[in-house]
C-alpha positions as CSV (number, residue, x, y, z in Angstrom):
1,X,-8.8,4.1,-26.5
2,X,-11.9,4.3,-24.5
3,X,-11.3,5.0,-20.9
4,X,-12.0,2.1,-18.7
5,X,-15.5,2.2,-17.0
6,X,-14.4,0.9,-13.6
7,X,-11.7,-1.1,-11.7
8,X,-12.6,-4.4,-13.2
9,X,-12.6,-3.1,-16.8
10,X,-9.1,-1.5,-16.2
11,X,-7.6,-4.8,-14.7
12,X,-9.1,-6.9,-17.6
13,X,-7.6,-4.6,-20.1
14,X,-4.2,-4.6,-18.4
15,X,-1.3,-7.0,-19.7
16,X,-2.1,-10.3,-18.4
17,X,1.2,-10.7,-16.5
18,X,0.0,-7.8,-14.3
19,X,-3.6,-8.6,-13.5
20,X,-2.9,-10.7,-10.4
21,X,-0.7,-7.9,-8.9
22,X,-3.6,-5.3,-9.8
23,X,-6.3,-7.5,-8.3
24,X,-4.2,-7.8,-5.0
25,X,-3.4,-4.2,-4.9
26,X,-7.1,-3.2,-5.5
27,X,-8.2,-5.5,-2.6
28,X,-5.6,-4.3,-0.3
29,X,-6.6,-0.6,-1.1
30,X,-10.2,-1.4,-0.7
31,X,-9.6,-3.0,2.7
32,X,-7.2,-0.1,3.9
33,X,-9.7,2.5,2.8
34,X,-13.1,1.0,3.6
35,X,-14.7,4.6,3.6
36,X,-13.3,5.3,0.1
37,X,-15.3,5.5,-3.2
38,X,-13.8,3.6,-6.3
39,X,-13.3,5.9,-9.1
40,X,-11.6,6.0,-12.5
41,X,-9.7,9.3,-12.9
42,X,-6.9,10.3,-15.4
43,X,-7.5,6.7,-17.0
44,X,-6.5,5.1,-13.7
45,X,-8.4,3.3,-11.0
46,X,-8.3,5.0,-7.7
47,X,-9.9,5.6,-4.4
48,X,-11.3,8.9,-3.3
49,X,-12.3,10.3,0.1
50,X,-14.0,13.6,0.4
51,X,-13.2,14.6,-3.2
52,X,-9.4,13.8,-2.9
53,X,-7.9,10.8,-4.7
54,X,-6.0,9.2,-1.8
55,X,-4.7,6.2,-3.7
56,X,-4.5,5.1,-7.4
57,X,-2.8,2.4,-9.3
58,X,-1.8,1.7,-12.9
59,X,-0.2,-0.9,-15.3
60,X,2.3,0.1,-18.0
61,X,4.1,-2.0,-20.4
62,X,6.9,-3.1,-18.1
63,X,5.8,-2.2,-14.6
64,X,3.0,-1.3,-12.4
65,X,2.5,1.8,-10.1
66,X,0.8,2.7,-6.8
67,X,0.2,6.5,-6.6
68,X,-0.5,8.3,-3.4
69,X,0.0,12.0,-2.1
70,X,3.5,13.4,-2.0
71,X,3.8,13.4,1.7
72,X,3.3,9.9,2.0
73,X,6.1,8.9,-0.3
74,X,8.4,11.5,1.5
75,X,7.6,9.9,4.9
76,X,8.4,6.3,3.6
77,X,11.3,7.0,1.2
78,X,13.8,5.0,3.4
79,X,11.3,1.9,3.5
80,X,10.6,2.3,-0.3
81,X,14.4,2.2,-0.9
82,X,15.0,-0.7,1.5
83,X,12.4,-2.7,-0.4
84,X,14.3,-2.2,-3.6
85,X,11.7,-0.1,-5.2
86,X,11.8,3.1,-7.2
87,X,9.7,6.1,-6.2
88,X,8.8,9.3,-7.8
89,X,7.2,12.4,-6.0
90,X,3.8,10.6,-5.8
91,X,4.4,7.0,-6.9
92,X,6.2,3.7,-6.3
93,X,6.7,1.3,-9.3
94,X,6.9,-2.4,-8.9
95,X,6.6,-5.5,-11.1
96,X,5.0,-9.1,-10.5
97,X,8.6,-10.4,-9.9
98,X,9.5,-7.7,-7.3
99,X,6.1,-6.7,-5.7
100,X,5.5,-3.8,-3.4
101,X,5.1,-5.4,0.1
102,X,1.5,-5.4,1.4
103,X,2.5,-3.7,4.9
104,X,4.3,-0.8,2.8
105,X,1.2,-0.4,0.7
106,X,-0.9,-0.1,3.9
107,X,1.5,2.3,5.6
108,X,1.7,4.5,2.3
109,X,-2.1,4.5,2.0
110,X,-2.7,5.4,5.5
111,X,-0.2,8.3,5.4
112,X,-1.8,9.5,2.2
113,X,-5.2,9.4,4.0
114,X,-3.9,11.4,6.8
115,X,-2.4,14.0,4.4
116,X,-5.7,14.2,2.7
117,X,-7.3,15.0,6.1
118,X,-9.2,11.8,6.3
């Protein structure tokens, strides 16, 4: 599979049911990180500041994921659990039926930016 050229191409190639969630997440990340550059790294769309990927997202067969720096996940673990979502060391998974709340996305991404020194 050819790596996506940009965020729009990635979203267009994602499962149709996930596209609205990915569009919403892209817009929210762009608004929260206005100084960031949109990139595609490791076949995932992301946002970089000063050479550090501060946030990225992906679609899989059954869920989507938001990926940030590990400290952001650790700092907001209770909120992630309270929202009924699952987290790994660097990501939170969600589905269109159980989306990640916008305010939680903003807090995670802001914490990731701070961890990156931005």
